[in-house]
N, C-alpha and C positions, 0 to 999 in steps of 0.2 A: 417275722412276717405276721400280719394280722390273720386271725383264723379265717375270716371270710375270704380274703384274698388267696390264702393257701387252698381252701376248698375249691374256689373257682379255677385255679391253675390245675389242681388235680383233676377236676372234671373235664377241663379242656384237653388234658393229656389223654384221658380215657377216650374222649370223643375223637381225637386225632387217630388213635389206634384202631378204633372200631368203625367210626363214621356212620353209625346207624342206630337210631333210638330203639328199634325193635330188638336189637341184640341185648339190651339191658332189661327188657321186659320180664323174662323168666326170673332173673335174680332179684329184681325189684319186687315182683309179685310174691316170691317166697318170703322175702324179708318183711314185706307189709303184712302178710298173713301171720307171721310170728309176732309182730308187734301188736296186732289186734288180739291175739291169744293171750299175750303177756300183760296187756293193758286193757282190761275190760271196762265197759261203762259202769259208773258208780250209781247212776240214778235210773230213771225211767225214760223210755222213748215215747214221746207224745206225738200223735199225728196232727199235722197242720197242713191243709191243702194238699193231701196225698203224700206228704213227705214227713220225715221224723225230726224232732227236736229233742236233744238230750237235756233232761231236767233233773236235778237233785233237790229234794225237799227234806229238810231236817230241822232240828231245833225244837222250839215250843210248838204245842198243838195249834192248829188253825183257830184264829179268833182270840187266842190268849195273849198275843203279843204282836207287835208291828211285823209286817212282812219286809224282809230285806232281800233285794235281788242283786246278785253279784254277776257282773258282766266282764269277762276277761279281755286282754289285749290281743295284739296281732300274733297270729300263728300259735295261739295258746289253746287252752281248754279249761274246763271248770276245776281240773285237778290243781291248777295254780292256786285256787282258793282253799281247797280241801286240805292242803299240806299243813296250814297253820291257822288261817283266819277263821274258817268255818268252825273249828272246835272252840275258838274263843268267843264266838257270837252265839253259839247254840243255847246257852242258858238264858239269854235275854231277848232273843228274837226268833221268829220263824224265818229260817234262812233258805233261800232258793238260789241255787247256783245253775248256770246254764252254759252250754256250748253254743257259741255264736253260729249262725247259719254258715255251712261250708267248712266248719272246723270241728275238731274232736269227733264226736259221734252224731253231730247234727248234719242233716243233708243240706246240700246247696240248692239255692233257687236260681243258680246261674247268674247272669249279668245283673239281675234285679237286686241281688243281695250285696252288690257293691255300694249301695246307698245305705248309710247308717239308719236313715228313717225307715227303710224297708226292713232292715234287720230288727229294728225295734218293733215294727208292726207284727212281724212273724213271732217274735218272742212274746209280745203282748197276747197274741192269740193262744200260744202254748200255755202261758201262765194263767190265763183266765180259766183254763181247764183244771187247774189245781187250786183255784179259789183265791188267787192273789188280788188284793184290793189296796189301793192307795199306798203303794209300797215306797220304801226308801230305796232308790235305785243307785247302786254303786258301780261306777265304771272305771276300770284301770286302763290308761293309755288309749289305744284305739277304742276300748270299751267306753271311754269318756264321750266320744262322738256318738255312740249308740245311746248312751244315757241321755245326751242332749236331744237326740232324735225321739227317744221315748217321751220326754217332756213336751216337745213340740207337737207330737202326735196327740197327746192326752194330758194337757196341762192341768186340768181340774181333777183328773183321776190319778195324779202322781203326787205322793206325799212330800217328797224332797229328793234332792240329788246329792250324792257324794262323789266327787271326782278325784281320783288318785292319779296324779301325773297325767291328767286327761288331755287328749287332743280335742280342742274345741274350735280353733281359729286357723285361717290360712297362714301358711308360712312361706318365707322367701327362699330358703335354702333348698337345694335339690335332695332327693332321697339318696340312700346309700347305693353303692355300686351294685349290690345284689338286686335291688329293685329296678335300677336302670337297666341292668342286663336282662331282666325278665320281660322287658319290652321288645326284645329281639326275637328273631325266628329260631335262634339256637336254644332258647330257653327250655322248651319241653324235653330236648335231648339231655341237657345238663341236669334238669330235675330228675329225670329217670336215672342218670348216672349216680346222682347223690343218694337217691333212694336205694340203689342197688349196692353201692360200694363205699359211700362216705363213712369213715370211722366214727363210731358213736362218741368217743372222747372229743372229737371236733365240736359236736353239738354242746358238750359240757362247757367247753371254752367259750362258745358264743353266748350261752346263757349266763356264764360267770361275768361276762362283760356288762350285762344288763344290771347286775347287782352292784357294780363299782359305784363308790369307793368301798362298799361293804363286802365281806366275803360271801361266797356262795354257801348257803346253809347246807350242812351235811344231810344227805338223803333226799335233797330236793329233786334232783334230776331224775332219780329212780322213781320217785312218787309221781312227778309231773308227767312222765311218759313221753320223752322226747321223740320216740319213734312215731307217735301219732302225728307230730308236726313235720316229720321227715317224709311222710307218704307223698306220693306224687300229687294226689288230689288235694291234699292239704296245702302243699307248696303252691300249687296253681291257684287255688281259691284265695290264699292269703295274699299273694303278690298282686293278683287282680284287685282285691279290695283296697290294699294299701296304695297301689299306684293310682287308683281312681278316687281316693279319699279327698284330695285337695279340691277337686271340682265340686264335690257334694258339700264339703264343709264351707266352701266359699258361698254356696247358695244358702246354707243354714245360718251362718253367723249373723246376718242382719236381722234375723227373726228373734234373736235371744232377748232383745230389749223388751219384748212383750211378755217375757216370763216373769212371774212374780213369786214363784214358789221358792222355798229355802234351798240354797245351793251352798254346800261346804266344799271348798277346793283345798286339796293338800298338794304341795309342790316341794320337791327336793331342790335345794339351792345348787346342787352339783349334778342335776339330771342331765345326762348327755343326749337324751332323746327328745324330751319335751321342754322347751325353754319357757320359763316363767313369764317373761315380758311378751312373748308371742301369744300365750294361751291364758294363764291365770290372771295376769294384769288386765288384759283386754276384756275378760269376762266380767270381772268385778266392776269395770267401768260401764258395762252395758246393762247387766241384770241387777235389779234393785235388791234382790234377796241373796246375792252372792257374797260370800266371805272367803278370804284367802288366808291360809296358814302356811308359812314357809318354814321348812325344817332345814336348818343349816347343816352342812357337811353330809347331806343325804343325797342319794341318787334317784333312780327310776322305780325301784321295787319297794316302795314305802310300806306296803301291806306285809312284807316279810321283814324288812329291816327296822321298821318303826311301827309295829302293830298296835301298840297302846295309843299312838296318835291317830291311827285310822279308826280304831274302835271309839275313841273320844269324839271324832268327827261324826261318826254314825249316830252316836248318842245325842250329839248336839242337833243333828238333822232331825232325829225322831222327836226331840223336844220342841223343835220349831215347826214340825210338820202340821199341815192343816188337817 
């Protein structure tokens, strides 16, 4: 049985037995408090419009090297990059990793941060406070949409983009059962049940599916902090953002033709989440500065499974940047 289906059936069983979201609150709150204690922020909390954005700045001193901004994917956090990619980049770049609004340790702006352009605007305000200028913006998966929003917001102040399995264009297929379910009235109760009782090994299995056909790196799940993603607030913000993404990306896509900045696209030929023909192929047909590199026998998590290719793409982008 697929892990997601098993989780949903388990949640429905708990729901049937209890019938009330409030009954899950004490257990969920205790578990979430433990996760926050065990998985602390790695960077600084920067105030933007009365809310906080989690930003980690590391690598070369300001002004001595290009700024590289790392934007994670759906229901993730900046720890996805600090596991392996950030250490590889620190000697050559000033590296800035962020938690997207509503995820990790960044506050949500509510419905407004369902728009990738608004997420980019918020992150741009936060990173201006740490002196980021003309950065190479790297976006993975959903983060690819935010990177495109960043460039649309400020095309002349963006050095280049690197899209790793990036979501950039409208798709025809429906989202997974989990996201469809979260459009229903039962969703808050089931999210509370998952936060309270879902076994953490189930999260390990779901993450491992993203790495296929490559194995899950040893120690990744512990470092990433799956508990941050299992919190009720994180689940709710993530499903809202993902369920709303198609509408916003449909608005954004026609504007890509106006972008002339360098864009390096990395795509795994066996990516089960982001299809090359839907995203990468269409972007290179629109944007004059876009170049696509396809990695055979690779899946969705290229920054872990093929880090050398990702670093090479970032270096190419830096060399091409204005």
